C-alpha beads as a LAMMPS data file, in Angstrom:
LAMMPS data file: protein, C-alpha beads

248 atoms
247 bonds

1 atom types
1 bond types

-500.0 500.0 xlo xhi
-500.0 500.0 ylo yhi
-500.0 500.0 zlo zhi

Masses

1 110.0

Atoms # bond

1 1 1 58.621 254.624 451.265
2 1 1 60.678 257.327 450.578
3 1 1 62.217 259.434 448.084
4 1 1 63.367 262.922 447.544
5 1 1 61.900 265.512 445.253
6 1 1 64.343 268.033 443.279
7 1 1 63.575 270.732 440.897
8 1 1 64.365 269.535 437.928
9 1 1 64.418 272.747 436.016
10 1 1 67.808 272.703 434.138
11 1 1 71.036 275.271 434.873
12 1 1 71.222 276.247 431.496
13 1 1 67.659 277.530 431.771
14 1 1 68.351 279.206 434.771
15 1 1 71.573 280.862 433.211
16 1 1 69.228 281.711 430.028
17 1 1 71.408 279.654 427.542
18 1 1 68.276 277.602 426.603
19 1 1 64.355 278.878 426.338
20 1 1 62.905 278.564 430.030
21 1 1 60.162 276.030 430.324
22 1 1 56.148 276.626 431.279
23 1 1 57.121 275.569 434.687
24 1 1 60.103 276.727 434.814
25 1 1 61.666 276.662 438.813
26 1 1 57.914 274.984 439.233
27 1 1 59.343 271.120 438.312
28 1 1 60.616 268.503 440.208
29 1 1 62.141 264.361 439.033
30 1 1 59.767 263.189 441.756
31 1 1 56.357 264.258 442.082
32 1 1 54.575 263.282 445.576
33 1 1 51.284 261.226 444.646
34 1 1 48.307 260.655 446.071
35 1 1 45.359 259.791 445.938
36 1 1 41.791 261.461 445.915
37 1 1 39.206 261.743 447.751
38 1 1 41.211 260.923 451.112
39 1 1 42.168 262.668 453.856
40 1 1 45.587 263.301 453.707
41 1 1 48.195 263.469 456.264
42 1 1 51.746 266.321 455.414
43 1 1 54.095 265.986 458.328
44 1 1 56.636 268.533 457.811
45 1 1 60.250 269.350 459.545
46 1 1 63.802 270.578 457.743
47 1 1 66.940 269.582 458.351
48 1 1 68.770 273.677 458.364
49 1 1 66.381 276.621 458.971
50 1 1 62.880 277.367 458.337
51 1 1 60.979 277.023 455.297
52 1 1 56.977 277.010 454.588
53 1 1 55.596 274.274 452.696
54 1 1 52.866 276.341 450.730
55 1 1 50.252 274.722 448.528
56 1 1 48.422 277.029 447.176
57 1 1 45.457 274.963 445.640
58 1 1 45.589 273.503 449.039
59 1 1 44.877 276.039 451.366
60 1 1 48.592 274.849 452.786
61 1 1 50.796 276.961 453.963
62 1 1 52.851 275.597 456.846
63 1 1 56.313 276.040 458.344
64 1 1 59.240 273.653 458.757
65 1 1 60.714 274.144 461.640
66 1 1 64.373 272.681 462.055
67 1 1 63.973 269.625 465.260
68 1 1 60.237 269.977 464.486
69 1 1 57.583 268.434 463.397
70 1 1 54.408 269.992 461.578
71 1 1 51.408 269.139 459.973
72 1 1 48.614 269.618 457.568
73 1 1 45.749 268.160 456.575
74 1 1 43.777 268.009 452.857
75 1 1 41.773 266.023 451.070
76 1 1 41.789 266.296 446.766
77 1 1 38.273 266.312 444.747
78 1 1 40.263 266.126 441.294
79 1 1 42.426 264.608 439.798
80 1 1 45.520 267.025 438.813
81 1 1 48.666 268.329 439.161
82 1 1 49.428 270.781 441.720
83 1 1 52.365 273.614 442.449
84 1 1 53.249 275.110 445.102
85 1 1 56.891 276.106 446.897
86 1 1 58.389 277.695 449.588
87 1 1 56.982 280.814 450.875
88 1 1 59.878 281.713 453.572
89 1 1 62.348 283.210 452.210
90 1 1 65.421 281.010 453.401
91 1 1 68.319 281.516 451.648
92 1 1 70.133 281.264 447.781
93 1 1 68.602 278.706 446.928
94 1 1 64.695 280.012 448.337
95 1 1 63.450 280.072 444.567
96 1 1 64.684 276.980 443.483
97 1 1 62.700 274.695 446.107
98 1 1 59.347 273.714 444.125
99 1 1 56.492 271.647 445.103
100 1 1 54.557 269.136 442.951
101 1 1 51.688 266.958 443.827
102 1 1 50.293 264.395 441.644
103 1 1 46.616 263.771 442.429
104 1 1 44.774 260.291 440.902
105 1 1 42.292 258.539 441.151
106 1 1 42.432 255.535 443.511
107 1 1 43.168 252.800 440.900
108 1 1 45.937 254.141 438.904
109 1 1 47.229 255.569 442.471
110 1 1 47.685 252.034 443.242
111 1 1 48.928 250.937 440.225
112 1 1 51.642 253.965 440.211
113 1 1 52.261 252.977 443.608
114 1 1 52.845 249.178 442.578
115 1 1 55.224 250.709 439.353
116 1 1 57.046 253.024 441.812
117 1 1 57.759 249.993 444.312
118 1 1 59.791 248.040 441.418
119 1 1 61.330 250.659 440.061
120 1 1 62.947 251.142 443.330
121 1 1 63.591 247.592 444.122
122 1 1 65.685 247.882 440.682
123 1 1 67.861 250.142 441.223
124 1 1 68.783 248.780 444.716
125 1 1 69.550 245.934 442.054
126 1 1 71.436 247.318 440.405
127 1 1 73.482 249.891 442.816
128 1 1 74.277 246.467 444.045
129 1 1 75.312 245.432 441.161
130 1 1 77.532 248.406 440.416
131 1 1 80.080 247.067 443.484
132 1 1 81.296 244.916 441.688
133 1 1 81.961 247.477 438.763
134 1 1 85.356 249.054 437.048
135 1 1 84.252 252.093 435.411
136 1 1 86.612 253.739 432.537
137 1 1 87.289 257.532 433.277
138 1 1 85.748 258.496 430.555
139 1 1 82.782 256.130 431.988
140 1 1 83.068 258.394 435.151
141 1 1 83.250 261.922 434.149
142 1 1 80.223 261.748 431.457
143 1 1 78.370 260.436 434.102
144 1 1 80.029 262.688 436.251
145 1 1 79.462 265.932 434.490
146 1 1 75.052 265.139 434.887
147 1 1 75.337 264.561 438.271
148 1 1 77.633 268.097 439.247
149 1 1 74.797 269.185 436.721
150 1 1 71.863 268.309 438.344
151 1 1 72.881 268.281 442.112
152 1 1 76.155 270.117 442.403
153 1 1 75.836 273.864 440.143
154 1 1 73.146 275.499 441.519
155 1 1 75.468 276.199 444.361
156 1 1 79.145 275.531 443.049
157 1 1 78.201 277.145 439.928
158 1 1 78.452 275.225 436.299
159 1 1 82.197 276.486 435.893
160 1 1 83.184 275.049 439.422
161 1 1 84.642 278.574 440.715
162 1 1 81.640 279.025 443.479
163 1 1 80.078 281.982 444.784
164 1 1 82.249 284.080 447.198
165 1 1 81.614 283.792 450.384
166 1 1 78.535 281.623 450.150
167 1 1 79.570 278.751 448.174
168 1 1 83.087 277.342 447.842
169 1 1 85.138 276.859 444.792
170 1 1 85.782 273.190 443.683
171 1 1 87.776 274.634 441.048
172 1 1 91.519 274.748 442.516
173 1 1 90.517 273.392 445.413
174 1 1 92.980 271.914 447.827
175 1 1 90.039 269.626 448.632
176 1 1 89.779 268.337 444.670
177 1 1 93.094 268.745 443.810
178 1 1 96.053 267.695 446.191
179 1 1 93.776 266.469 449.199
180 1 1 93.003 263.472 450.141
181 1 1 90.238 261.245 448.444
182 1 1 88.635 259.622 451.476
183 1 1 88.509 264.134 452.546
184 1 1 86.572 264.566 449.243
185 1 1 84.176 261.453 449.718
186 1 1 83.348 262.463 453.567
187 1 1 81.933 265.986 452.248
188 1 1 79.927 264.421 449.803
189 1 1 78.571 261.395 452.155
190 1 1 78.236 263.345 455.474
191 1 1 77.416 267.118 454.280
192 1 1 79.701 269.995 456.284
193 1 1 78.035 270.641 459.948
194 1 1 76.819 273.827 460.318
195 1 1 77.607 274.641 456.369
196 1 1 74.696 275.237 453.175
197 1 1 76.325 271.395 452.220
198 1 1 74.225 268.663 452.858
199 1 1 74.908 265.072 453.301
200 1 1 74.358 263.071 449.713
201 1 1 74.238 259.620 450.542
202 1 1 70.819 258.672 450.743
203 1 1 70.677 261.406 447.584
204 1 1 72.494 259.597 445.502
205 1 1 74.049 256.511 444.286
206 1 1 77.556 255.368 445.203
207 1 1 78.030 254.966 441.732
208 1 1 77.133 258.364 441.317
209 1 1 78.767 259.990 444.311
210 1 1 82.068 258.314 442.733
211 1 1 81.203 259.837 439.160
212 1 1 80.940 263.069 440.563
213 1 1 84.277 262.814 442.769
214 1 1 86.052 261.489 439.798
215 1 1 84.417 264.818 438.229
216 1 1 85.563 267.406 440.168
217 1 1 88.871 265.830 440.225
218 1 1 89.276 266.126 436.354
219 1 1 87.028 269.089 435.696
220 1 1 88.722 272.878 435.276
221 1 1 91.821 271.942 434.846
222 1 1 92.023 270.113 438.282
223 1 1 93.166 267.915 436.223
224 1 1 94.510 265.384 439.068
225 1 1 93.964 261.856 436.773
226 1 1 92.533 260.341 440.026
227 1 1 89.643 257.351 439.657
228 1 1 87.403 256.421 442.292
229 1 1 84.399 253.614 441.927
230 1 1 81.198 253.066 443.321
231 1 1 83.328 250.273 445.586
232 1 1 85.303 253.341 447.228
233 1 1 82.134 254.879 448.746
234 1 1 81.178 251.826 449.524
235 1 1 83.878 250.424 451.231
236 1 1 84.025 254.345 452.721
237 1 1 80.620 253.864 454.598
238 1 1 80.890 250.623 455.735
239 1 1 84.376 251.947 457.548
240 1 1 81.888 254.611 459.165
241 1 1 79.215 252.495 459.754
242 1 1 82.200 250.294 462.034
243 1 1 82.049 251.005 465.784
244 1 1 85.425 252.525 467.451
245 1 1 87.720 251.332 469.678
246 1 1 86.850 253.862 472.369
247 1 1 83.059 252.501 471.215
248 1 1 83.379 248.557 472.367

Bonds

1 1 1 2
2 1 2 3
3 1 3 4
4 1 4 5
5 1 5 6
6 1 6 7
7 1 7 8
8 1 8 9
9 1 9 10
10 1 10 11
11 1 11 12
12 1 12 13
13 1 13 14
14 1 14 15
15 1 15 16
16 1 16 17
17 1 17 18
18 1 18 19
19 1 19 20
20 1 20 21
21 1 21 22
22 1 22 23
23 1 23 24
24 1 24 25
25 1 25 26
26 1 26 27
27 1 27 28
28 1 28 29
29 1 29 30
30 1 30 31
31 1 31 32
32 1 32 33
33 1 33 34
34 1 34 35
35 1 35 36
36 1 36 37
37 1 37 38
38 1 38 39
39 1 39 40
40 1 40 41
41 1 41 42
42 1 42 43
43 1 43 44
44 1 44 45
45 1 45 46
46 1 46 47
47 1 47 48
48 1 48 49
49 1 49 50
50 1 50 51
51 1 51 52
52 1 52 53
53 1 53 54
54 1 54 55
55 1 55 56
56 1 56 57
57 1 57 58
58 1 58 59
59 1 59 60
60 1 60 61
61 1 61 62
62 1 62 63
63 1 63 64
64 1 64 65
65 1 65 66
66 1 66 67
67 1 67 68
68 1 68 69
69 1 69 70
70 1 70 71
71 1 71 72
72 1 72 73
73 1 73 74
74 1 74 75
75 1 75 76
76 1 76 77
77 1 77 78
78 1 78 79
79 1 79 80
80 1 80 81
81 1 81 82
82 1 82 83
83 1 83 84
84 1 84 85
85 1 85 86
86 1 86 87
87 1 87 88
88 1 88 89
89 1 89 90
90 1 90 91
91 1 91 92
92 1 92 93
93 1 93 94
94 1 94 95
95 1 95 96
96 1 96 97
97 1 97 98
98 1 98 99
99 1 99 100
100 1 100 101
101 1 101 102
102 1 102 103
103 1 103 104
104 1 104 105
105 1 105 106
106 1 106 107
107 1 107 108
108 1 108 109
109 1 109 110
110 1 110 111
111 1 111 112
112 1 112 113
113 1 113 114
114 1 114 115
115 1 115 116
116 1 116 117
117 1 117 118
118 1 118 119
119 1 119 120
120 1 120 121
121 1 121 122
122 1 122 123
123 1 123 124
124 1 124 125
125 1 125 126
126 1 126 127
127 1 127 128
128 1 128 129
129 1 129 130
130 1 130 131
131 1 131 132
132 1 132 133
133 1 133 134
134 1 134 135
135 1 135 136
136 1 136 137
137 1 137 138
138 1 138 139
139 1 139 140
140 1 140 141
141 1 141 142
142 1 142 143
143 1 143 144
144 1 144 145
145 1 145 146
146 1 146 147
147 1 147 148
148 1 148 149
149 1 149 150
150 1 150 151
151 1 151 152
152 1 152 153
153 1 153 154
154 1 154 155
155 1 155 156
156 1 156 157
157 1 157 158
158 1 158 159
159 1 159 160
160 1 160 161
161 1 161 162
162 1 162 163
163 1 163 164
164 1 164 165
165 1 165 166
166 1 166 167
167 1 167 168
168 1 168 169
169 1 169 170
170 1 170 171
171 1 171 172
172 1 172 173
173 1 173 174
174 1 174 175
175 1 175 176
176 1 176 177
177 1 177 178
178 1 178 179
179 1 179 180
180 1 180 181
181 1 181 182
182 1 182 183
183 1 183 184
184 1 184 185
185 1 185 186
186 1 186 187
187 1 187 188
188 1 188 189
189 1 189 190
190 1 190 191
191 1 191 192
192 1 192 193
193 1 193 194
194 1 194 195
195 1 195 196
196 1 196 197
197 1 197 198
198 1 198 199
199 1 199 200
200 1 200 201
201 1 201 202
202 1 202 203
203 1 203 204
204 1 204 205
205 1 205 206
206 1 206 207
207 1 207 208
208 1 208 209
209 1 209 210
210 1 210 211
211 1 211 212
212 1 212 213
213 1 213 214
214 1 214 215
215 1 215 216
216 1 216 217
217 1 217 218
218 1 218 219
219 1 219 220
220 1 220 221
221 1 221 222
222 1 222 223
223 1 223 224
224 1 224 225
225 1 225 226
226 1 226 227
227 1 227 228
228 1 228 229
229 1 229 230
230 1 230 231
231 1 231 232
232 1 232 233
233 1 233 234
234 1 234 235
235 1 235 236
236 1 236 237
237 1 237 238
238 1 238 239
239 1 239 240
240 1 240 241
241 1 241 242
242 1 242 243
243 1 243 244
244 1 244 245
245 1 245 246
246 1 246 247
247 1 247 248
């Protein structure tokens, strides 16, 4: 089983529009769930720069290094929620990298594991079904706005203006206006090597990627009128997976 665990503190709280919650910057959408009274082995690495996986209650602080796998062990005696964060100054987003571990009794863990597997199977089936659906631009914009707020705004900002010298603007950018849609798709599906722009191919569904691209191409005055469907994303991925003539 694999899934991503991302900070769930809203951009509105970060911007000071909403009141900060009790676990501001220390909450995630998918916590790591483990059973108590079992030796737990953590394997850690990094895709970009050196980070440090730190959960004080476990007495664990271990660097995560690109191209290298570190390990740490712990045994949790009591059920509960244990919080930590990246402890290595790693860049602009350093303060937005919380860790949440939820420890459960074995029986409760078994129930969670069964439910999580069913949830993931259902999500996979729904993603496959979405490939045959044609959504209206209104539906795509609504979904895309939510995806942008949770996954893109922390770098590219809520207004699409980015941060000069760090994160490029999307508002008015060629990639989101006059540029080919496939180029836009590639940046989200493949990421951009040598930059903080990671691949979202396995983090977002094809429907979510299609929606956020549609949103970016029609928000902040971009107004291209372009619509991207989940099937377009799937087609792009399929073409990437096919061997080129040079490889044959």
